[in-house]
N, C-alpha and C positions, 0 to 999 in steps of 0.2 A: 504494500500500500504506500509506504514512504517513497519508493522508487517512482510510482505513478505521480505522486504529489510533486516530486522534484522535476520530473519530465514536464509536467503541466506548467510549473512555475517557469521553467527554462523557456518553454515554447510560447507561453501566453502573456507573460508579463513584459511590459516595455522595459528596456534596459537603458535608461538614460544615465543613471548612476548604476544602480543594481537593485534587485528586489530586496525588500526588508529581510527576507529569509537569509540571504547571503550576508547582508550587513550584520544581522544578529550573530551569525556564525563567526564573522570576522571579529566583532566586538568581543565575543566570548574567548576566542583564540588569543586576542591581544591581552585580555585581562588575565589569562592563564599562562602567558608566556609560551604558548604552543607554536613554536617557530615552524614546525613541519606543516601544521594546519594552515597557518598564515601563508606560507609559501605556496601551498597547493591552491588555496582560495584565490590568491592574487594571480597565479599562473593561469587559472581557468577563467577568472573574472577580473581583468586588470582595471576595469572602471571602478572597482571597489576602493581604489586609492583615493577617488574623488568623493566617495559616499559620505553622507552625514549619518553618524551613529546616534545613539540616544542623546537627548538634550543638545543636539547640534555639534557634538564632538566629531572631528575627523579622525581617521585612523592614526595619523601622525600626532595630532594634539593629544589624543588619549594616551598614546605610548609615551610621549614626552612628559605629560602631566604626571604620569605614574612612575617616571624614571626608568623606563624599560629600554635600556640602551641596546640590547640585542634586537629587540623588536624594531626600534627606531632604525637601526642599521639595515635590517631586512626591508623595511618600507622604502628606505632610500635606494637600496639595490634594485627594487622594483620600479623606481622612477617617480616616487611621490613628489609632488610640488611642495617645496619647503616653505612657500609663502601662502599656502592654502589656509585661510582663516576659519576658525570654528565659529559657531553661531553668534557669539558675543563680540566678535571682531578681533580676537587675539590669535597670535601665531603659536606654533609649537614651541618656538624659542622663548616666547613670553611665558608660556605655561611651565616649561622646564625651569626657567628662572624663578617664577613665583614659588615653586615647590623645592627650590634649591637643589636641583639635580645637576650638579656641576659637570659631570662627565657627559651628560646628554647635551648640555649647553655647549661645551667645547666641541663635541662631535658635530652638532648642527652647524656651528660656525665654520668648522673645518670643511664641511661639505657645501658651503656657500649660502647658508641661511643669512639673510640680511638683518643685522641687529638694529638697523634704523628703519625697519619696515613694521608698520602696524596698521590695523584696520581703523576705520573712522571712529569707532568707539573703543578701540584697544589702547594698550599702553606700550611704551618702549621698554624693552627688557632692562636697560640701565635704570630707568625710573623705578621699576619694580624692585630691583636689587637695592637701590638707594633707600626707598621707602621702607623696606623690610630689614634694612641693616645687614645685608649680605655682602660684607666687605670683599670676600674672595671673588664673588661674581662681579662686583664693581670694577675690579682690576682687569677682568676679562672683557667686559662689555664697553663699547664706546658710548660717550654721551651723545644723544641725538636730540635735535630740536625740530626737525621736519621730516 
């Protein structure tokens, strides 16, 4: 029965991002650090990189927010847009900064994430680090004004 359901979802649902079914699977795999499942899902459904998961999180913002460096690296390997904002206008780099995930911040910057990029309602990572008193992150991140 599950196979029939999956076939119907695959054939009948429009895939602009991807169906909720696959987005939920990806979200669960990210939360569980299941790199094999993430790799398989993204291999079969590359549009999932652009999907919005629960509460407007993108796969990358979810991984960065939770400090999941290996997941972050796998998403980058699959070609995720480093500047794709989550629903409230913040980047993965901003969320990694907010939760003081220093290694994720360093990695994202090394892969080309722009520390001076933010959404209309978002915050610059340096401003987040300054406001939260994260001195080590303040040393890594440039001050940005625009």
